[in-house]
C-alpha positions in Angstrom: -116.9 162.6 -38.0 -117.8 164.7 -34.8 -116.8 163.4 -31.4 -120.5 162.1 -30.8 -122.0 160.0 -33.2 -125.4 161.8 -34.5 -127.9 158.5 -33.9 -131.7 158.1 -35.1 -134.0 155.3 -34.5 -136.9 154.3 -36.5 -139.6 152.3 -34.4 -140.8 152.7 -31.0 -142.3 149.2 -30.5 -141.7 146.6 -27.8 -138.2 145.8 -28.9 -137.3 149.4 -29.3 -138.6 150.7 -26.0 -137.2 147.8 -23.9 -133.9 147.1 -25.5 -132.6 150.0 -27.5 -134.0 153.3 -26.5 -132.9 152.7 -22.8 -129.4 151.9 -24.0 -129.1 154.7 -26.3 -130.6 157.1 -23.6 -127.6 156.3 -21.3 -124.9 156.3 -23.9 -122.7 159.3 -23.3 -120.5 159.4 -26.4 -123.4 159.9 -28.8 -125.9 162.5 -29.7 -129.8 161.0 -29.7 -130.9 163.6 -32.2 -134.2 161.8 -33.4 -136.7 159.2 -33.3 -139.3 158.4 -36.0 -142.6 156.4 -35.9 -145.4 156.2 -38.3 -147.7 157.5 -35.4 -146.2 160.8 -34.8 -147.3 160.8 -30.9 -145.5 157.3 -30.3 -142.5 159.3 -31.5 -143.1 162.3 -29.4 -143.5 159.8 -26.3 -140.5 157.9 -27.1 -138.3 161.3 -27.7 -139.7 162.6 -24.3 -139.1 159.2 -22.3 -135.4 158.7 -23.5 -134.0 162.0 -24.4 -134.1 162.1 -28.2 -133.7 165.7 -29.3 -136.6 165.5 -32.0 -139.7 163.3 -32.8 -140.6 163.0 -36.5 -143.1 161.0 -38.7 -141.2 160.5 -41.9 -137.9 158.8 -42.8 -137.0 161.5 -44.7 -137.2 164.0 -42.1 -135.2 161.9 -39.8 -132.2 161.9 -42.3 -132.5 165.5 -42.7 -131.4 165.9 -38.9 -128.2 164.9 -40.2 -127.6 161.5 -39.0 -124.2 159.6 -38.9 -126.2 156.2 -37.9 -129.6 154.7 -37.5 -131.5 152.0 -36.1 -134.1 150.2 -38.0 -136.4 148.6 -35.2 -139.5 148.2 -37.4 -141.7 145.1 -38.5 -139.7 143.2 -40.9 -141.8 143.7 -44.0 -140.5 147.3 -44.1 -136.8 146.7 -43.6 -135.8 146.4 -47.0 -137.3 149.7 -47.8 -136.0 151.5 -44.9 -132.5 150.2 -44.7 -132.2 150.8 -48.8 -133.3 154.2 -48.1 -130.6 155.0 -45.3 -127.7 153.3 -47.0 -128.6 155.3 -50.0 -128.3 158.5 -48.2 -125.2 157.6 -46.3 -126.3 156.7 -43.0 -124.5 153.6 -41.5 -127.4 151.5 -40.2 -128.4 148.6 -37.5 -131.2 146.5 -39.0 -133.3 144.2 -36.5 -133.4 140.7 -37.7 -134.4 139.3 -40.2 -132.6 141.6 -42.7 -135.8 141.1 -45.3 -138.7 138.8 -45.6 -137.0 137.3 -48.9 -133.8 136.1 -50.0 -133.6 138.4 -53.1 -134.2 141.5 -50.6 -131.5 140.4 -48.4 -129.0 140.0 -51.2 -130.2 143.5 -52.6 -129.4 144.9 -49.1 -126.1 143.5 -48.8 -124.9 144.5 -52.4 -126.2 148.2 -51.6 -124.1 148.2 -48.3 -121.0 147.1 -50.4 -121.9 149.5 -53.1 -122.3 152.6 -50.9 -119.7 151.5 -48.5 -121.9 152.2 -45.4 -121.7 150.0 -42.6 -124.7 147.8 -42.0 -125.2 145.6 -39.0 -128.1 142.7 -38.5 -129.4 142.5 -35.2 -128.5 139.1 -34.4 -127.8 140.1 -30.4 -127.7 136.8 -29.2 -124.3 136.2 -30.6 -123.4 139.3 -28.2 -125.1 138.0 -24.8 -122.6 137.4 -22.1 -123.5 133.6 -21.8 -122.8 133.1 -25.7 -119.6 134.9 -25.4 -118.4 132.6 -22.8 -119.6 129.5 -24.6 -117.7 130.4 -27.5 -114.7 130.9 -25.8 -114.9 127.2 -24.7 -114.5 125.9 -28.2 -111.6 128.4 -29.2 -111.0 127.8 -33.0 -112.9 124.7 -32.8 -116.3 123.4 -33.0 -118.5 121.1 -31.1 -119.5 117.7 -32.6 -123.1 118.1 -31.8 -125.1 121.1 -31.2 -128.8 121.2 -30.0 -130.6 124.5 -30.3 -134.1 125.2 -28.7 -136.4 128.1 -28.8 -139.9 127.4 -27.7 -142.7 129.8 -27.0 -146.1 129.4 -26.2 -148.7 130.4 -29.2 -147.9 130.5 -32.7 -148.1 133.4 -35.1 -147.8 134.3 -38.5 -144.7 132.6 -40.3 -143.8 131.5 -36.7 -140.5 129.6 -37.6 -139.0 132.6 -39.5 -139.8 134.8 -36.5 -138.8 132.6 -33.6 -136.2 130.4 -34.8 -134.0 132.3 -36.8 -131.7 133.6 -33.5 -131.0 129.7 -33.1 -130.0 129.2 -36.8 -127.8 132.0 -36.6 -125.9 130.5 -33.5 -125.6 127.0 -34.9 -123.6 128.8 -37.9 -121.7 130.8 -35.2 -120.5 127.6 -33.5 -120.6 125.1 -36.5 -120.0 127.1 -39.9 -122.0 126.6 -43.0 -124.4 123.8 -43.5 -124.1 120.9 -46.0 -127.4 119.0 -45.6 -130.9 119.8 -44.1 -133.8 117.8 -43.2 -136.7 119.3 -41.3 -140.3 118.7 -40.4 -143.2 120.8 -39.4 -146.5 120.3 -38.0 -149.2 122.6 -39.1 -153.0 122.7 -40.2 -152.4 126.2 -41.9 -148.8 126.5 -43.6 -148.7 130.3 -42.2 -149.2 129.4 -38.5 -147.1 126.3 -37.9 -147.2 124.5 -34.6 -143.4 123.5 -34.6 -140.4 123.0 -36.5 -137.4 120.5 -35.8 -134.5 120.1 -38.3 -131.4 118.1 -38.3 -128.3 119.9 -40.0 -125.3 118.4 -41.1 -122.5 121.0 -41.3 -119.4 121.2 -43.8 -116.9 120.4 -40.9 -118.6 117.4 -39.8 -120.4 118.8 -36.7 -124.2 117.8 -36.7 -126.9 120.1 -35.3 -130.4 119.7 -33.9 -132.9 122.6 -34.1 -136.1 122.6 -32.1 -138.8 125.4 -32.4 -141.8 124.7 -30.9 -144.9 127.2 -30.5 -147.1 125.3 -28.0 -144.7 125.3 -25.1 -145.7 126.3 -21.6 -143.1 129.5 -21.6 -140.4 130.9 -23.4 -137.2 129.1 -23.2 -133.9 129.3 -25.2 -131.3 126.8 -24.8 -128.1 125.6 -26.2 -126.4 122.0 -25.6 -122.8 121.3 -27.3 -120.8 118.2 -27.1 -117.2 117.6 -28.3 -113.6 116.9 -27.5 -114.5 115.8 -24.2 -116.3 118.7 -23.3 -119.8 119.8 -22.7 -121.2 123.3 -22.7 -125.0 124.1 -21.8 -126.3 127.6 -22.4 -129.5 128.5 -20.5 -130.6 131.8 -22.2 -130.1 134.4 -21.0 -129.0 133.6 -17.4 -126.1 131.0 -17.1 -123.5 129.0 -19.2 -122.2 125.7 -17.5 -118.9 124.1 -18.8 -117.9 120.8 -18.2 -114.9 118.6 -18.8 -113.2 115.4 -17.5 -112.2 117.4 -14.5 -114.7 119.8 -13.6 -118.1 121.4 -13.9 -118.2 125.1 -13.7 -121.2 127.3 -14.2 -121.5 131.1 -14.6 -124.6 132.9 -13.9 -125.1 136.4 -15.2 -127.4 138.0 -12.8 -125.0 137.9 -9.5 -122.4 139.0 -11.4 -124.4 142.0 -12.5 -125.0 142.4 -8.4 -128.7 141.5 -9.5 -129.3 144.5 -11.8 -128.8 142.7 -15.2 -131.5 143.7 -17.7 -132.7 142.2 -20.6 -130.8 144.6 -22.9 -127.6 143.2 -21.4 -128.6 139.7 -20.4 -129.9 139.4 -24.0 -126.7 141.1 -25.8 -128.7 144.1 -27.2 -126.4 146.6 -25.4 -123.1 144.8 -26.4 -124.5 144.6 -30.0 -125.0 148.5 -29.9 -121.5 149.2 -28.7 -120.0 146.8 -31.3 -122.0 149.1 -33.9 -120.8 152.2 -32.4 -117.1 150.8 -32.3 -117.4 149.5 -36.0 -118.3 153.1 -37.1 -115.6 154.7 -35.3 -112.9 152.7 -36.1 -113.9 151.6 -39.7 -114.4 147.9 -38.7 -116.6 145.5 -40.4 -119.5 144.3 -38.1 -119.5 140.5 -36.8 -123.3 140.2 -37.8 -122.6 142.1 -41.4 -125.1 141.6 -44.2 -122.8 139.1 -46.2 -122.7 136.6 -43.1 -126.2 137.4 -42.1 -127.3 136.3 -45.6 -126.1 132.6 -44.9 -128.1 132.7 -42.0 -131.2 133.8 -43.9 -130.3 131.1 -46.6 -130.1 128.3 -44.3 -133.4 129.1 -42.5 -134.9 129.2 -45.9 -133.6 125.4 -46.6 -135.1 124.5 -43.3 -138.4 126.1 -44.2 -138.7 124.6 -47.7 -137.3 121.2 -46.2 -140.1 121.3 -43.3 -142.8 122.1 -46.3 -143.4 125.8 -45.1 -143.3 128.9 -47.0 -140.1 130.2 -47.7 -138.1 133.2 -48.2 -138.1 133.1 -51.9 
């Protein structure tokens, strides 16, 4: 492998332009060789704005540039096809969540990564957010007795819980392990456009979790609240984490630590996830959010959806 990783990007939408392309443009130890979009003009604009060497309009042309790795930042319904193509052509791959829209495709992708020996990392970037990193340290090797995870936004969308709550479900697993039992409810007129979903989750280690995912809120908000071992941890994504014990209450705020210049790609963990991906490639490590682990998050989300009477990921 060359000193600089040869990197390609598929997708030039909001998440790509705001949270990935700016990081890649400022990363010195990579070679940003190409960006691909279905609309070639979008690829041209992104390449010009963020310093990619070439713009292309097909995944075949992108792979022909000689990639070491690629980022799949496209709509979820094409993830399975694009990730499979990259893995089969020897390209280590970072895929935005969800890994795929069905558990079957998630399983197939995970098996393909293992078969080909390529790195595959799924974009559960919240695990890499500084406030979540600090919260994780607070529990050490233990877990909270109770975790309450909320992600609320205004306006519903197609399969809103799948799109909206998957990060929170992943964080609940990150802190508490695997689920033993799930009970969920949802409100909807149309099962494809639910208003909210709530769930109570019993974990194998005895922890209990409550998920709240509402799509009629006033604004976007994302919070974690955890209690146990005479300790309370509040995470107000993406700005602050507060740790309370029987002696003190300590709050760490991200923006002042970044001298007021913290950006969304740092605050929400994208830049740290990207660096982790590159480190795993260079040093032959397994990504923390590898496909086998990510499959378990998708499987738990599917259990929540089915229990709530919503379309699942079957």
